[in-house]
C-alpha positions in Angstrom: 1.1 -13.8 9.4 1.9 -17.3 9.3 -0.4 -18.7 11.9 -2.3 -18.2 15.5 0.8 -20.1 17.1 2.8 -17.2 15.9 0.3 -14.6 17.0 0.3 -16.4 20.5 4.1 -16.0 20.8 4.0 -12.3 19.9 1.3 -11.5 22.0 2.7 -13.5 25.0 6.1 -11.7 24.2 4.2 -8.3 24.5 2.6 -9.0 27.6 5.5 -8.4 30.0 6.3 -4.6 30.5 10.0 -5.7 30.5 10.3 -7.4 27.1 8.3 -4.1 25.8 11.1 -2.0 27.6 13.7 -4.4 25.6 12.1 -3.4 22.5 11.9 0.1 23.2 15.6 0.1 23.9 16.1 -1.3 20.4 13.8 0.9 18.4 16.8 3.5 17.3 19.7 1.0 16.9 20.7 -2.4 17.8 22.2 -2.8 21.3 24.5 -5.6 22.8 23.2 -8.1 25.4 25.4 -6.7 28.1 23.7 -3.1 27.2 20.8 -4.4 27.4 21.2 -6.4 30.7 22.4 -2.9 32.4 19.3 -1.4 31.9 17.6 -3.6 34.0 19.8 -3.4 37.4 16.9 -5.2 39.3 17.2 -8.2 37.1 20.1 -10.8 37.1 21.8 -11.3 33.4 20.0 -14.9 33.3 16.5 -13.5 33.8 17.4 -10.7 31.0 18.4 -13.4 29.0 15.2 -15.3 29.5 13.3 -12.5 28.7 15.2 -12.1 25.4 14.7 -15.8 24.3 10.9 -15.2 24.7 11.4 -12.2 22.3 13.7 -14.2 19.9 11.2 -17.1 19.9 8.5 -14.8 18.7 10.7 -13.5 15.8 10.6 -9.8 17.7 14.5 -9.7 17.9 17.2 -11.1 15.7 20.5 -11.8 16.9 23.8 -11.3 15.2 26.8 -12.3 16.7 30.1 -10.6 16.2 33.2 -11.9 17.7 32.4 -12.3 21.6 29.5 -9.9 21.4 25.7 -10.6 20.6 24.0 -7.8 19.1 20.4 -7.6 19.4 18.2 -6.2 16.6 14.7 -5.0 16.6 12.5 -7.0 14.0 9.3 -4.9 13.7 7.5 -6.7 11.0 5.6 -9.2 13.4 4.1 -6.1 15.2 3.5 -4.7 11.8 1.3 -7.8 10.8 -0.3 -7.7 14.2 -1.3 -4.3 13.3 -2.5 -5.1 9.9 -4.8 -8.1 11.1 -6.0 -6.6 14.3 -5.7 -2.6 14.2 -5.8 -1.7 10.6 -9.2 -3.1 9.7 -10.9 -1.9 12.9 -9.5 1.7 12.7 -10.7 1.7 9.0 -14.1 1.0 10.3 -13.9 3.4 13.0 -13.0 6.3 10.7 -15.9 5.1 8.2 -18.3 5.4 11.0 -17.1 8.6 12.2 -17.4 10.1 8.8 -20.9 8.9 8.4 -21.9 10.4 11.8 -20.4 13.6 10.6 -22.5 13.3 7.5 -25.8 12.4 9.4 -25.1 15.4 11.9 -24.5 18.0 9.2 -27.6 16.9 7.4 -29.8 17.5 10.2 -28.3 20.9 10.9 -29.2 21.7 7.3 -32.6 21.0 7.6 
């Protein structure tokens, strides 16, 4: 990850449940902007587009124009970077601590 500013943009983008839903919709395949707007009937197109701009600014979606259509692709690399920086190391430490606890408990049982 290149900077804390990038991290802030990613966390801000992920903080909203509608933006997380947009990313969920893009997990399996790219979608047109129209298709994504249809997934939020309670919001007007302009509001959905504002959410998409936040995701694009955080580099979580990549936009590709094909004729009159705007195709939106998930870019999972920034999320992986967040995982590697914030979760991976902690998960590794937790597994090490659990293994140590298991060893200690087994050693006590053997006494």
